[in-house]
N, C-alpha and C positions, 0 to 999 in steps of 0.2 A: 135493667134488660137491654141485651146488647140488640142493635136493628141488624136484623134477617133478610130484609127486601132491599134490593138496590136494582138501580138501573143504570149499565155502563155506558159509555160514549165514545169514539175515538174522534181524533182530528177532523176527519172526511164528513162524520155525523154533524159536526157544531160548524163546519163550515156550510153545510147545507141548509142547516136549520139553528142559526147560532142563537135563538130567543127560546129554545125549546125547554120545557119546564116537567115535572113529575107530579101529580099529585097521588097520595097514599090516601085510602080508604079505612074507617075503621076495621079491626081486625075482627070484633065480635067474639067469639068463641076459639077461633083460629091462631096458631102462631105467626101468622103470614097476613100481610095485607093486601088487597086487589089494589093495583098500581095502573093508573092512567098515564100516558106519555101525550102531551101534546105539543105538536110540533110545529103549528102557529101562533101567531099572538091572538087574544081573544079578543082586541081593540088594536086601532090603529097606533103605530106608533108615534111617541110627541116626538116635533122638530127640536133637534138638537140645537143648544145654545152654541154660540160664537165661542171657539178657541184658537187662540194665536199660535201659529206653527211657527217652530224655531226656524225651520229652512227657510222661511220669506226673510230672516233677516240677513241670510248671507247673499241674497240677490243684489245685483248692482244697483237696480232702480228702488232697492228698499227706502234708503234715506230723501229721495226726492218724493217720492208717495206721502211719505209721514211729513215732510216739510208743508208739501201743496195742500196736504188735509188742514194741518196746526193754523197754519197761516190764513185760513178762511175767514173772515170776519164774523165773530158771532157776538149779541148784544146781551146784557144781563150780569148776574153776581160774578165773583171767580170761580165758584163753585161749579154753576150752572155752564162757565165756558170751558172749565176742564172736561165737565162730562160729555156737552154738546161736540168735543172737538176729537175725544176717543170716539164717538160716535160716528162722525165723520171717518176718521183712520179706518176704524170697521168696516164701512160699508167701500171704502178703496180696498182694503186688504180680501173682503169676499170676493171683489171682481176681479182682483190679482188670482185667488184661489181657482175660480171657475173657467179662468182662461190657459192656467198652468200646471195646478195640483191636485183639480179635483180627479175621482177616480184614477188615482195615481198608479195602480195596478194595471188597470187596462193602457193607460199612458206606456207604461214600459214593455207591456206585451206588444204595443204599436211599432215602438219605438226599433224593440228587435226586429221585429220581421221587415221592417225599412233597411235596418243595418244589413239583414241577410240579403235582401234584394239587390242593395246597391254592390255587396261584395260577388254577387253573384253577375250582375252587370259589367264590374270593374273584370271580372275574369275573362267574360267573354271581349271585351276592349281594353285591353290591359295600358294600352300607349294612349288611353283616354285622359286629359288632363282635370276634364270637368267628372267625369265618373270618380277619381280619386278624390279629387275634393268634396264631392256629395258623401263619398264611402267616409272621409275623416269627420265629415258634419255629422253624419249620421251616428258615427261610433261616438261622439263627444255627446250628443245628446243622450244616447242612451246611458252611456258611465252617469251623464249628472243625474237621469231621471232614476236610475237604480240608487245611488246615495241619497235622492231626496225621500224615495221608497221607505228606505230603512231609517234615515230620519224620523220620519213622519209615523211609522209603528212603532218605532222604539220611544217616542214621545209618547203616544198614545196608550201602550203597555204601559206605563208608569216605570219601566224597568230602568235603574239606575246604577247597577254594578257594571253593568256590559257597556263596553265601549263601541263606539263605531267603527266600520272599515273592515271588520271581519264576514262580513255578508250576512249576517244574521238575520236576516228580513224574515225569514219565514218561522225562524224562533220569538221574532217579536211580534207576528201575526198569530200566531198560538199564543201568546200569553193576550194578546189584545182580546180575542173572542172568550178566552178563558175569563178574562177581567170582567169583560161585559155581562158574561151570563152570569157569573157569581152576582154583580151586583144589581140584575136586573130583579126589580120588583113587582111581582105578578098579583099577588093578594094580600090584604089586610084587616082584620079584625076589628071593628068599632067598638065601642064600650059596651053594647048588648050584645057582642059576640058575633052578628052580623056579617060575613064574608063579603069583602069589595073586592070586585075583580076589575072595574071599569078605571083607565089610567085617569083620569081629570079628578073621580072620586077618591082616589087614592091619596092624590096632589091635596085636594082638600083637607083630606081626613090625617094627615100627616102634618100640616101648618096648624088645623086646630090642637091636635095633641100637645105641639110645641107651644103654643099659645098659652094652653093651660099652665103648662111647667111654666113659662117664664111671667106670667101675671104676679104684678106684685101683690106682696102679703100685707098684713097689718103691721104697722110700724112698731119696731120694739124699742122698748122703754131706754132712755138714754142710759150709757154706759162709759165709765171713764177708760179710754183703750189703753193708756199707759200701763194699765196695770198687767195688760199683758205682756210687757216686754222688760224682763227681769234685769237686761244690758242695754238700756239704751245707748245710740249712737252718742260717742263724746262732741261734745261742742266746737271741738277745735276741728273736725272732719265736715262738719255740714256745709261749710264754704265751698270746700271742691266738688262735693256731690250734686252742688246746684248749678255748676259752673254751665254755661251755654253750651249747647251740643255744637262743632263745629261743622263744614262741609267735608271735611276730609273723615271724619267719624261716620257723616252720614253715607258717604258714598263707599267706603271699605263696608258698612253694615250691607248694603245693596250688593254689592259685587260678590260678596262671600255666600248669598244665598245662590243655591246651584240654578242653571238654567231653566229646567222643567218644574221648581217649588214655587211655592207661593202664589198660585193662579188667583186672578181677580175673580169677582163675581161677574167683571163683563167679559171673562176670558182670557187679558193678557198676562203674559208669563213675567217672569223676573226678567228673561232676557230681552224683551222689547224694551224696559225700559234702560239696558244694560247697552243697546246697541244704536239708541238715537244720538242724533247729533248734539254736543256739547251746549250749542248753543240753546237747543229745543230743550235739550235736557234743564237747562236754567229757567227755561220759560216755564217748563212744567212745574219744578219745585217752588216757583215763588207764586202759583196758584195752589199748590196743595203741600203741605211740609209732610215728610214722613216721619212718622213717630217712631222710636225704636224698640222695639218687644223682646220675648222670648222664646226660644224655641222650645216645644215641649218633647222631654225624654222619656222614653217605654226603658222600664227594666223588667231584663228577662227574671222571670219566678225561679227561684232555689227552693230545695227542701227545707222545712224548717225542723231541724233534729238537732237534740243535744249531744248525740255521740259523733263517733266519727263517720266523714261521708263514704259510703262505701259502693261498689258498683250499682248494687239494686236500686241506690237513691239516683243513680245517674242515668239510669234507663229512659227517663222523660228526654234528656238531653240527648241522647242517641238516637232516639226516636224522630226528634226535630229535625236533626242533621239529615237521617235518611229520609224523612216524607219531604223535607225541600228537594232532595236529589230525585226522590221519583215522582216530581210534579212533571205531567206529561210534556210539559213545554221544555223540558231540558233533553227530550231526543232531538230534538234540531240545534243541538250545539254542536261547535267545531272543536276541536282540540283547545284551540287559543280561549274559546268560551266556556271548557269545562274548566282550565287552567285557572282563566279570571274567576268563574264561580267558587273554586277552591279557595282562594288566596282573599276573597273579599266576604262574600256573603255566607257561606260555610264556615269559612274560619272566626268570623263576627259574634256567630250563635254561641258559643261556649267562651265568649271573652268574660262577660257577668260572671258565669259560674268559678271562672279561674280567677279572677280579683276577690272572691271570696273565701276559696277552698283550695287546697292542695287535690289534685283531683287524682283519683287511685290509680295507681299504673295500668292494672287491666280495661279502665275508661278510657285512658290514652291511647293504649294500644288498639283499642277495638276504634275509636273514632279516625285515628289514621289509617288503620286497615279500611274502612269505609271510603275515606279519601283518595287511598291509593286505588283502590278497586274502582273507583269512577273516574279517576283522572284516565285510567288503561281501558278501562271496559266500558264506561258507559254509566248510564242510568240502570243496567242491568248488574251492577255490584256485583259480577263474576269474580271470585275470590280465585286469581290463578297467580302465577307467580309474576311479581313484576321486573319490567323490564330494566329498570333502575331502584336501588335501596330507597327506601324513604329519607333516610338520614343524609343521601347527599342531594335529595330535591330541594332540602330545608338548606343547603348552604347558600350564599349571595349569589346573585347573578356573575360578578366578576369574579369567583370563584369556582365556576361551571356549574351551580346549581340553579333552580328555577324560582329563587327567592321567595319560598314559602315558607312562612314561622313556624319554629318547631313548638307545636302545643307545650310539651315537658316544661322548656325554656322559658315559654311566654308566660306560664301558670307561675313559677319563680319567681320571675320578675313582677308579674302583677301581685303577689302576695304583699312586697316590699310596700305598697302603698299601705297597709295597717303601719308598719314601720313609721313611716313617713306620717301617718297622724297621730301616733303616739309622742313624737319629739315636737310636731310642730302645732297641731291644734288642742291646743290646752283646753279651750271653752268646749270643746265636743263632748255629749253627755257621755258615750261609749268611753271617751279617753278619761275622762273623771272617773269613772267607774273602775276602769285598767288600774289606774294609778293608788286607790283607796282601797280595793278588794284583793288585785293580784298583785302589785307590784308593792304597795305598803311603804311606801317611800325610799324604796331600793333602786339603784339605776335600771335602767331595762339591759344596757349591755353585760354587765356582770352578775346579773341574777342567775341563778340555778334553775334547771328545769325541773318543778315539783312533780314528785310521782302521783300526785293526785290532781295535778291540772287536765283541764279539758283536752280534748284532742285538736282543737283550732289554736288553742293558746299554745300547746305545746309547738305546732307547725310553726308557730309566728316565733316564737323563741330559737327554733333551732333555724330559721331562716339566718341567724344573725352571723354563722360560720359560714 
């Protein structure tokens, strides 16, 4: 059953009522539901937890603030000292925020007003050195506050693909409002079906739910885990795997984390630990060791088919790209922002598909047509004659293009990953199956393309030429 009832809102609506939400009543005998739009929250908003703003690390007094807080005497065990000193740093940064970066948009507007007033006064007395110095000071302050505002909204919006410096503050602000509205939890149902609206009760209900999931179950009978591993690690390789982790490896792992990623429960991002003084960094690592971990990877879903990939199978991919473009926050992007979106986010949507199959020509043309329309006409996707051919835009920057990757060429290059696996990953289950069923001890480079072979295997064999 399709959803027939919708409530639409634009940017100005969300700016005035950022926590607005809708309730849809039962349809009864009708095809439509009565809709109730709540513009104000039913309960006071909970206080927001502390979050480290990366713009603080660019201040000249950042190191002094951190050092002064960290050198404060604290008694207790190493872990208690570590958390207590981070708490002292947090209080100092909160004071810094209140005095310099709180209500940043209002500060920007006030700085612009002062700058305009300084320009008017200087026009009245153009020979005054004091007014000239005051205008320069106001201009520097306004420029710095604009940069801080853009950086703060970018961090809070969680946008990673767009870089700072293109004056995309409006886009980041819209993304932040969209994210806050999407993540707001207005109601939860308990085990008996009762609806909970109070924010405190919602929090207690969520904690209770996850406590029930994480409760330890009855112990299982002992089993020999070695039976699960058909090919154990050779004894000769074990000494190399248990070598102690060096400080260089720890630093490389930490500094490879993006600045806005890996926020701790206490609100500090990875940039905080990157920017602290080296001596203070050693003091921190002496109290708390950083254990290496693995990053979670999400794979884009592809259709499970046994025949050739058709344009119809790729409609979901095309819709995903189109929906990403038509997000209402994209309306605030500059031309440089649109280009960055095409080269990073939109292009990456089809990467996993391209690494699995050869995309149909119609699909490639459709995707490139959408990207071209977005680049020249924005999120309206009006299909008009492009100013420059798409193939020319795919040339490298030094050859007069924009450095956009060609989807067709990328698709062929990504498919060679399967050839690489056939030649080097002899223990892979898929590789073993291919050698035993399809190749049958024949050389991959010289075997013929059977007429009865599947579409995907035929494409892999055709990639040899």
